[in-house]
Structures are given as structure tokens and as C-alpha cells.
C-alpha positions in Angstrom: 138.8 -78.0 -41.9 141.8 -75.8 -43.4 142.9 -76.3 -46.9 146.6 -77.3 -47.4 148.3 -74.2 -49.0 150.2 -75.4 -52.5 153.5 -74.2 -52.9 154.7 -73.6 -56.3 158.4 -74.0 -57.0 159.2 -71.0 -59.3 162.7 -71.6 -59.5 162.5 -75.2 -60.5 159.6 -74.2 -63.2 162.1 -71.4 -64.5 165.2 -73.8 -64.6 162.8 -76.4 -66.5 161.5 -73.3 -68.7 165.3 -72.6 -69.5 165.9 -76.4 -70.4 163.4 -77.0 -72.6 164.2 -73.6 -74.6 167.8 -74.8 -74.8 166.6 -78.2 -75.8 164.7 -77.0 -78.4 167.5 -74.8 -79.7 165.9 -71.7 -79.3 167.7 -68.5 -78.1 166.1 -66.0 -75.6 165.5 -63.5 -78.5 163.9 -66.3 -80.6 161.6 -67.6 -77.6 160.4 -64.4 -76.7 158.8 -64.1 -80.3 157.5 -67.5 -80.1 155.6 -67.0 -76.7 154.8 -63.1 -77.2 156.6 -61.9 -74.0 159.4 -59.6 -73.4 163.2 -60.3 -72.5 162.6 -59.0 -68.9 159.9 -61.4 -68.6 161.4 -64.5 -69.7 164.4 -63.4 -67.5 161.9 -63.3 -64.6 160.4 -66.8 -65.5 163.8 -68.2 -65.8 165.3 -66.9 -62.8 162.0 -67.9 -60.5 160.6 -64.2 -59.8 157.6 -65.0 -62.0 155.4 -67.7 -62.9 154.6 -68.4 -66.7 151.3 -67.5 -67.8 148.7 -69.9 -69.2 149.1 -68.6 -72.7 152.9 -69.4 -72.5 151.9 -72.8 -71.0 149.2 -73.2 -74.0 151.9 -72.5 -76.8 154.7 -74.7 -75.4 152.3 -77.4 -75.2 150.5 -77.1 -78.3 153.5 -76.0 -80.7 156.2 -77.9 -79.1 154.6 -81.0 -77.5 156.0 -79.8 -74.1 154.8 -82.1 -71.1 153.1 -79.4 -68.7 153.6 -81.9 -65.7 157.3 -82.0 -66.2 157.5 -78.1 -66.6 155.2 -77.8 -63.5 156.3 -80.4 -61.2 159.7 -82.1 -62.9 158.0 -85.2 -63.3 158.0 -87.3 -66.6 159.5 -86.6 -69.9 160.1 -83.3 -71.0 158.2 -83.7 -74.2 154.9 -85.7 -75.0 
């Protein structure tokens, strides 16, 4: 029996990440300091070239009460 391959919508995640950052009123330079990444990594995430690492997800959830189901799947409210 074959497992169904799960596809990840990196472009959608990137757009939602940018929307969250904007909703929080954080400029890119401020956001990268909070989540401890480089500007190029943030750009790659927001344009769908890279997926956010688990540490970024933890910080967003813990510090800003981001609904990770929204971020990853586009369902539900942006914040918990």
C-alpha cells in the first residue's frame, strides 16, 4: 500500500508569513532579529523558496500567539 505524498504550499506559507509580519507591524529588519534569521532567509520564506524552520514556528506561536494551523494550511484565524 502506497502512502499519499503530502505537498507543502510554500508560496502560501510565505504569503501568510508576510501577512502575519505585516499585521504585527514588524518591518523585515525587526522580524529577522526576533526569529534570528537572515534577511535572505526571510525573503526566501516569504517568496516560497524555503519553508520556515521549527524554531521560527515555535517563536511565532509562543511570542505572538500565531495560529500555526493558519500559517501552514491557511485555515482558521491568524492568531489564537
